C-alpha positions as CSV (number, residue, x, y, z in Angstrom):
1,X,23.8,-10.9,60.0
2,X,24.3,-13.0,56.9
3,X,21.9,-15.7,55.9
4,X,21.0,-17.8,52.9
5,X,17.2,-18.4,52.8
6,X,14.2,-18.3,50.6
7,X,11.6,-16.9,53.0
8,X,12.3,-15.0,56.2
9,X,11.2,-12.3,58.6
10,X,13.5,-10.3,60.7
11,X,12.5,-8.1,63.6
12,X,15.1,-6.0,65.3
13,X,14.0,-4.1,68.4
14,X,15.6,-0.6,68.4
15,X,14.5,1.6,71.2
16,X,10.7,1.0,71.5
17,X,10.1,0.5,67.8
18,X,10.4,-2.5,65.5
19,X,11.9,-2.6,62.0
20,X,10.0,-5.4,60.2
21,X,11.4,-6.6,56.9
22,X,10.0,-9.3,54.7
23,X,11.8,-10.5,51.6
24,X,12.0,-13.5,49.2
25,X,15.6,-13.8,48.1
26,X,18.4,-16.2,47.5
27,X,21.3,-14.3,49.0
28,X,21.3,-11.1,51.0
29,X,23.3,-9.3,53.7
30,X,21.8,-6.9,56.3
31,X,24.1,-4.6,58.2
32,X,22.7,-2.3,60.8
33,X,25.3,0.0,62.5
34,X,23.9,1.6,65.6
35,X,24.2,5.3,66.5
36,X,23.8,8.1,63.9
37,X,25.1,6.0,61.0
38,X,23.9,4.5,57.8
39,X,21.3,1.7,57.5
40,X,22.5,0.0,54.2
41,X,20.6,-2.9,52.9
42,X,22.1,-5.0,50.0
43,X,20.1,-7.8,48.5
44,X,20.0,-10.1,45.4
45,X,16.4,-10.9,44.7
46,X,13.8,-11.2,42.1
47,X,10.8,-9.5,43.7
48,X,10.6,-8.0,47.2
49,X,9.2,-5.1,49.2
50,X,10.9,-3.3,52.0
51,X,8.9,-1.1,54.3
52,X,10.7,1.0,56.9
53,X,8.6,3.0,59.3
54,X,10.6,6.1,60.3
55,X,9.1,8.3,62.9
56,X,5.7,9.2,61.7
57,X,6.4,8.6,58.1
58,X,6.7,5.6,55.8
59,X,9.4,5.0,53.2
60,X,8.2,2.2,51.0
61,X,10.4,0.9,48.2
62,X,9.2,-1.7,45.6
63,X,11.6,-3.0,43.0
64,X,12.1,-5.9,40.5
65,X,15.8,-6.3,40.2
66,X,18.8,-8.6,40.4
67,X,21.2,-6.4,42.5
68,X,20.4,-3.1,44.3
69,X,21.4,-1.1,47.3
70,X,19.2,1.0,49.5
71,X,20.9,3.5,51.8
72,X,19.0,5.6,54.3
73,X,20.9,8.3,56.2
74,X,19.0,10.2,58.9
75,X,18.6,10.4,62.6
76,X,17.6,7.3,64.6
77,X,13.9,7.2,65.3
78,X,12.9,9.0,68.5
79,X,11.5,6.9,71.4
80,X,7.8,6.5,71.6
81,X,5.9,8.7,74.0
82,X,3.9,7.1,76.7
83,X,0.6,5.9,75.3
84,X,2.0,5.9,71.8
85,X,1.4,3.3,69.2
86,X,3.6,0.3,69.7
87,X,2.1,-1.9,67.0
88,X,3.9,-1.6,63.6
89,X,0.5,-2.1,61.8
90,X,-1.0,0.8,63.7
91,X,2.0,3.0,63.0
92,X,1.7,2.1,59.3
93,X,-2.0,3.0,59.1
94,X,-1.4,6.3,60.9
95,X,1.5,7.1,58.6
96,X,-0.5,6.4,55.4
97,X,-3.5,8.5,56.7
98,X,-1.2,11.5,57.5
99,X,0.5,11.3,54.1
100,X,-2.9,11.3,52.4
101,X,-4.1,14.3,54.4
102,X,-0.9,16.2,53.7
103,X,-1.6,16.3,49.9
104,X,-3.3,19.5,48.7
105,X,-7.0,18.9,47.9
106,X,-7.5,22.0,45.8
107,X,-5.2,21.0,43.0
108,X,-6.3,18.4,40.4
109,X,-4.7,15.0,40.4
110,X,-2.4,15.9,37.4
111,X,-1.0,18.9,39.4
112,X,-0.2,17.1,42.6
113,X,3.5,17.0,43.6
114,X,5.4,14.1,42.2
115,X,3.0,13.4,39.4
116,X,3.5,14.4,35.7
117,X,1.5,17.3,34.5
118,X,-0.9,16.5,31.6
119,X,-2.2,19.4,29.7
120,X,-5.5,19.1,27.9
121,X,-5.2,19.2,24.1
122,X,-5.6,22.6,22.6
123,X,-8.3,23.3,20.1
124,X,-6.6,24.4,16.9
125,X,-9.7,24.7,14.6
126,X,-12.2,27.3,15.8
127,X,-14.4,27.6,12.8
128,X,-17.3,25.2,12.6
129,X,-17.5,25.3,8.8
130,X,-13.9,24.5,8.6
131,X,-14.3,21.5,10.8
132,X,-17.3,20.2,8.7
133,X,-15.3,20.6,5.5
134,X,-12.3,18.8,6.9
135,X,-14.4,15.9,8.2
136,X,-16.4,15.5,4.9
137,X,-13.4,15.7,2.6
138,X,-11.2,13.5,4.8
139,X,-13.8,10.7,5.2
140,X,-14.9,10.8,1.6
141,X,-11.3,10.5,0.3
142,X,-10.6,7.8,2.9
143,X,-13.7,5.7,1.9
144,X,-13.0,5.9,-1.8
145,X,-9.3,5.1,-1.2
146,X,-10.2,1.9,0.8
147,X,-12.9,0.9,-1.7
148,X,-10.6,1.2,-4.6
149,X,-7.8,-0.6,-2.8
150,X,-10.1,-3.4,-1.8
151,X,-11.4,-3.9,-5.4
152,X,-7.8,-3.9,-6.7
153,X,-6.8,-6.6,-4.2
154,X,-9.8,-8.9,-4.3
155,X,-10.6,-8.8,-8.0
156,X,-9.1,-12.0,-9.5
157,X,-7.1,-11.5,-12.7
158,X,-9.0,-12.3,-15.9
159,X,-7.9,-15.4,-17.8
160,X,-8.4,-16.5,-21.4
161,X,-11.6,-18.4,-22.3
162,X,-11.7,-22.1,-23.3
163,X,-11.7,-21.2,-27.0
164,X,-8.0,-20.4,-26.7
165,X,-7.2,-23.9,-25.4
166,X,-6.1,-26.6,-27.7
167,X,-8.4,-29.5,-28.3
168,X,-7.4,-32.9,-26.9
169,X,-6.3,-34.2,-30.3
170,X,-4.3,-31.1,-31.1
171,X,-2.7,-31.1,-27.7
172,X,-1.6,-34.8,-28.1
173,X,-0.3,-34.1,-31.5
174,X,1.5,-31.0,-30.3
175,X,3.2,-32.9,-27.5
176,X,4.3,-35.7,-29.8
177,X,5.9,-33.4,-32.3
178,X,9.5,-32.5,-31.6
179,X,10.2,-30.1,-34.5
180,X,9.3,-26.5,-33.8
181,X,8.1,-26.1,-37.4
182,X,5.5,-28.9,-37.0
183,X,4.4,-27.5,-33.6
184,X,3.9,-24.1,-35.1
185,X,1.9,-25.6,-38.0
186,X,-0.5,-27.1,-35.4
187,X,-0.8,-23.8,-33.6
188,X,-1.5,-21.9,-36.8
189,X,-4.2,-24.4,-37.7
190,X,-5.8,-24.0,-34.3
191,X,-5.5,-20.2,-34.2
192,X,-6.9,-19.5,-37.7
193,X,-10.4,-18.8,-36.4
194,X,-9.2,-16.9,-33.3
195,X,-9.0,-13.0,-33.1
196,X,-5.2,-13.1,-32.8
197,X,-3.0,-10.5,-34.7
198,X,0.2,-10.4,-32.7
199,X,3.0,-12.8,-32.7
200,X,6.4,-13.3,-31.1
201,X,9.5,-11.5,-32.4
202,X,10.3,-14.6,-34.5
203,X,6.8,-14.4,-36.1
204,X,5.6,-17.5,-34.2
205,X,2.2,-18.1,-32.6
206,X,2.3,-17.1,-28.9
207,X,1.7,-20.3,-26.9
208,X,1.9,-20.8,-23.1
209,X,3.3,-24.3,-22.3
210,X,2.5,-23.8,-18.6
211,X,-1.3,-23.1,-19.2
212,X,-1.4,-25.0,-22.5
213,X,-3.3,-22.4,-24.4
214,X,-2.8,-19.9,-27.3
215,X,-2.2,-16.5,-25.8
216,X,-4.7,-13.8,-26.9
217,X,-3.3,-10.4,-27.9
218,X,-1.8,-8.5,-24.9
219,X,-2.0,-11.6,-22.7
220,X,1.0,-12.7,-20.7
221,X,1.8,-15.4,-18.2
222,X,2.4,-14.2,-14.6
223,X,4.9,-16.4,-12.8
224,X,3.7,-15.1,-9.4
225,X,0.0,-16.0,-10.0
226,X,0.9,-18.9,-12.3
227,X,-1.9,-18.0,-14.8
228,X,-2.1,-16.2,-18.1
229,X,-3.6,-12.7,-17.4
230,X,-5.6,-10.8,-20.0
231,X,-4.0,-7.4,-20.9
232,X,-1.5,-7.9,-18.1
233,X,0.2,-4.7,-17.0
234,X,2.4,-5.9,-14.1
235,X,2.2,-7.9,-10.9
236,X,2.0,-5.4,-8.0
237,X,3.5,-6.5,-4.7
238,X,1.7,-3.7,-2.8
239,X,-1.7,-5.2,-3.6
240,X,-0.4,-8.8,-3.9
241,X,-2.3,-9.2,-7.2
242,X,-1.9,-9.0,-10.9
243,X,-3.0,-5.7,-12.5
244,X,-4.6,-6.4,-15.8
245,X,-7.8,-6.1,-17.8
246,X,-10.2,-6.9,-14.8
247,X,-8.8,-4.5,-12.3
248,X,-6.7,-1.9,-14.2
249,X,-9.4,0.8,-13.7
250,X,-9.5,0.0,-9.9
251,X,-5.7,0.3,-9.8
252,X,-5.8,3.7,-11.4
253,X,-8.5,4.9,-9.0
254,X,-6.6,3.5,-6.1
255,X,-3.5,5.6,-7.1
256,X,-5.7,8.7,-7.6
257,X,-7.5,8.6,-4.3
258,X,-4.4,7.7,-2.3
259,X,-2.8,10.7,-4.0
260,X,-5.7,13.0,-3.0
261,X,-5.7,11.5,0.5
262,X,-2.0,12.2,1.1
263,X,-2.3,15.7,-0.5
264,X,-5.2,16.6,1.8
265,X,-3.4,15.4,4.9
266,X,-0.2,17.2,4.0
267,X,-2.1,20.5,3.1
268,X,-4.1,20.6,6.3
269,X,-1.2,19.7,8.6
270,X,1.2,22.2,7.0
271,X,-0.4,25.3,8.5
272,X,-0.3,23.9,12.0
273,X,3.2,22.6,11.4
274,X,4.3,26.1,10.7
275,X,2.4,27.5,13.7
276,X,3.9,25.0,16.1
277,X,7.4,25.8,15.1
278,X,6.8,29.5,15.3
279,X,5.3,29.1,18.8
280,X,2.0,30.6,17.7
281,X,0.1,27.9,19.5
282,X,0.4,27.3,23.3
283,X,0.6,23.5,23.1
284,X,4.0,22.6,21.9
285,X,3.9,18.9,23.0
286,X,2.5,17.8,19.6
287,X,5.4,19.1,17.6
288,X,6.8,15.7,16.9
289,X,3.5,14.3,15.8
290,X,2.7,17.1,13.5
291,X,6.3,16.9,12.0
292,X,6.0,13.1,11.5
293,X,2.6,13.3,9.9
294,X,3.5,16.0,7.5
295,X,6.7,14.3,6.3
296,X,5.0,10.9,5.9
297,X,2.1,12.4,3.9
298,X,4.4,14.5,1.7
299,X,6.8,11.5,1.1
300,X,3.9,9.2,-0.1
301,X,2.4,12.0,-2.1
302,X,5.6,12.5,-4.1
303,X,6.2,8.8,-4.7
304,X,2.6,8.1,-5.7
305,X,2.5,11.2,-8.0
306,X,5.3,9.8,-10.1
307,X,3.6,6.4,-10.5
308,X,0.2,7.9,-11.2
309,X,1.6,10.2,-13.8
310,X,3.3,7.3,-15.6
311,X,0.1,5.3,-15.7
312,X,-1.9,8.2,-17.0
313,X,0.6,8.5,-19.8
314,X,0.1,4.8,-20.5
315,X,-3.7,5.2,-20.6
316,X,-3.3,8.0,-23.1
317,X,-1.2,5.8,-25.3
318,X,-3.3,2.7,-24.7
319,X,-0.2,0.7,-23.7
320,X,0.7,-1.5,-20.8
321,X,3.9,-1.5,-18.8
322,X,5.0,-4.7,-20.6
323,X,4.3,-3.2,-24.0
324,X,6.3,-0.1,-23.2
325,X,9.5,-2.2,-22.7
326,X,8.6,-4.8,-25.4
327,X,6.5,-3.6,-28.2
328,X,3.8,-6.0,-29.6
329,X,4.8,-7.6,-32.9
330,X,2.2,-7.3,-35.7
331,X,2.5,-8.7,-39.2
332,X,4.3,-5.6,-40.3
333,X,6.7,-5.6,-37.4
334,X,6.8,-4.3,-33.8
335,X,4.7,-1.2,-33.1
336,X,4.2,0.3,-29.7
337,X,1.3,2.4,-30.9
338,X,-0.5,-0.6,-32.5
339,X,-3.5,-0.4,-30.1
340,X,-3.6,3.4,-29.8
341,X,-7.0,4.9,-31.0
342,X,-6.5,8.5,-29.9
343,X,-6.4,9.9,-26.4
344,X,-10.2,10.1,-25.9
345,X,-10.9,6.7,-27.2
346,X,-8.0,5.2,-25.3
347,X,-9.4,6.7,-22.1
348,X,-12.8,5.1,-22.9
349,X,-11.1,1.8,-23.4
350,X,-10.3,1.7,-19.7
351,X,-13.0,3.7,-18.1
352,X,-16.0,3.0,-20.4
353,X,-18.5,5.1,-22.2
354,X,-20.6,6.3,-19.3
355,X,-18.7,9.1,-17.6
356,X,-20.8,9.0,-14.4
357,X,-19.0,5.7,-13.4
358,X,-15.5,6.9,-14.2
359,X,-14.7,7.9,-10.6
360,X,-16.3,4.8,-9.0
361,X,-14.5,1.5,-8.6
362,X,-17.0,-0.3,-10.7
363,X,-16.0,-2.4,-13.7
364,X,-16.9,-0.4,-16.9
365,X,-14.0,-1.2,-19.3
366,X,-14.8,-1.9,-22.9
367,X,-14.3,-5.3,-24.5
368,X,-13.8,-8.8,-23.2
369,X,-10.0,-8.7,-22.7
370,X,-9.4,-11.0,-25.7
371,X,-10.3,-8.7,-28.7
372,X,-8.8,-5.3,-29.0
373,X,-9.2,-2.7,-31.7
374,X,-6.1,-1.7,-33.6
375,X,-5.3,1.7,-35.1
376,X,-5.8,2.6,-38.8
377,X,-3.0,4.6,-40.4
378,X,-4.4,7.1,-42.9
379,X,-1.8,8.8,-45.1
380,X,-1.7,10.7,-48.3
381,X,-0.6,8.8,-51.4
382,X,2.3,11.1,-52.1
383,X,3.5,10.8,-48.5
384,X,3.1,7.1,-48.6
385,X,5.1,6.8,-51.9
386,X,7.9,8.9,-50.5
387,X,8.0,6.9,-47.3
388,X,7.9,3.6,-49.3
389,X,11.0,4.7,-51.3
390,X,12.9,5.5,-48.1
391,X,11.7,2.4,-46.3
392,X,11.4,-0.8,-48.5
393,X,9.6,-2.6,-45.6
394,X,6.6,-0.2,-45.9
395,X,6.4,-1.0,-49.7
396,X,6.1,-4.7,-48.9
397,X,3.4,-3.9,-46.4
398,X,1.4,-2.0,-49.0
399,X,1.5,-5.0,-51.4
400,X,0.7,-7.4,-48.7
401,X,-2.8,-8.8,-48.5
402,X,-4.2,-8.5,-45.0
403,X,-6.8,-10.9,-43.7
404,X,-10.3,-9.8,-44.6
405,X,-12.0,-10.1,-41.2
406,X,-15.1,-7.9,-40.6
407,X,-14.7,-5.1,-38.1
408,X,-17.5,-6.5,-36.0
409,X,-15.3,-9.5,-35.1
410,X,-11.8,-7.9,-34.8
411,X,-12.5,-4.3,-34.0
412,X,-14.2,-2.5,-31.2
413,X,-17.3,-0.3,-31.7
414,X,-15.1,2.7,-31.1
415,X,-14.0,2.5,-34.8
416,X,-17.5,1.9,-36.2
417,X,-18.1,5.5,-37.2
418,X,-14.7,6.7,-38.0
419,X,-14.1,5.5,-41.6
420,X,-15.6,3.2,-44.2
421,X,-13.9,-0.1,-44.8
422,X,-13.5,-0.9,-48.5
423,X,-12.0,-4.1,-49.7
424,X,-10.9,-4.4,-53.3
425,X,-8.7,-7.4,-53.1
426,X,-4.9,-7.5,-53.2
427,X,-4.7,-4.4,-55.3
428,X,-4.3,-0.9,-53.8
429,X,-7.3,0.2,-51.8
430,X,-8.6,3.6,-52.7
431,X,-11.1,5.6,-50.8
432,X,-12.5,8.8,-52.2
433,X,-13.1,11.6,-49.7
434,X,-14.2,14.6,-51.7
435,X,-11.6,15.4,-54.3
436,X,-8.6,14.0,-52.3
437,X,-7.6,10.3,-52.3
438,X,-6.2,8.5,-49.3
439,X,-4.8,5.1,-48.8
440,X,-6.1,3.3,-45.8
441,X,-3.7,0.7,-44.5
442,X,-4.8,-1.5,-41.7
443,X,-1.9,-2.5,-39.5
444,X,-4.0,-5.2,-38.0
445,X,-7.5,-6.1,-39.2
């Protein structure tokens, strides 16, 4: 029988039984050879159900397909006994009830024939104290990691104050001037009262045409954020924010806590990773999960360790990433260590004076982001004379008169108790310390 239809029902009497078939299809062919032969059914359909009652059993088949073939090879159904069930619905209910009763009742559902066996997860930590320690350390490191990460992301970058912006008259005059010399003269006149001691490589005032302001020391324009960022270190794509004066401490804590978090995960998983692969634990279904977790934690630990070590070195030198590749230019020339005050003071520049807040993502950095203390070079007169003969540039620095700005305006309080500032004019400055004389030269004052 061949037919093209969309909805149909075929009933073929065979002996005393019926073979009902319902299908929704577009093209199908049904061939039923009699005798002890095959009963093939080929159909092209989208969704259909074929139910073939066979003796006292039921062979249901449900499929979503485009082309399939069902072949059933067995004996033809025996004739019904007198008084038997002639209704297909009654035969269906009886077959379902008998199949349900044939399943073993003693076994759990996961152990019944034809169903996958699901084993309960094995307990790998038996000590209660170990469980408590794992839970406390894990959640503590996780909370601090998320807290530091959130502060790094949502803290806006610090920008220069309005005092670094040109006045309206200076801005109009600056825009009208076409010669760079005249523009620099306007900028020098506007920056004479500002705490600025670094210049460009060509000894020009650092000015941002985009933001229309004079850049403070260690300030740079970020093209991604389109603002000038105080003490800019870099623009981090992992936090989608500029790392600078306002959130550099948060960024360091984020690296530290993520490092500890990955280290804890890798260390705790390592012992069970070894036990799984040595078959010391009965449950071997979690091998892939343990393997994946260990390698991911170890990979992130190694990558973050290198980045965290690099930034710890920068903090010890009081440098930024930009200053490492391009040294700031002072009046005596470029100097990468121009802002270095010593390891302990450099650390306090970022984390603050109160050590109880060092490990918390709370802003405690010193300064306002515009004024930064510069180092003082103290050297013996004989050493300075020898170095001056070898390097004529240093001799010119010694004879150069530096601006006489008080330390309270240009220096941080970190240098307040280190040495005494003595100004004697353009001549050599001598400071008596016991019986030995030293020359104190301020790279930037």
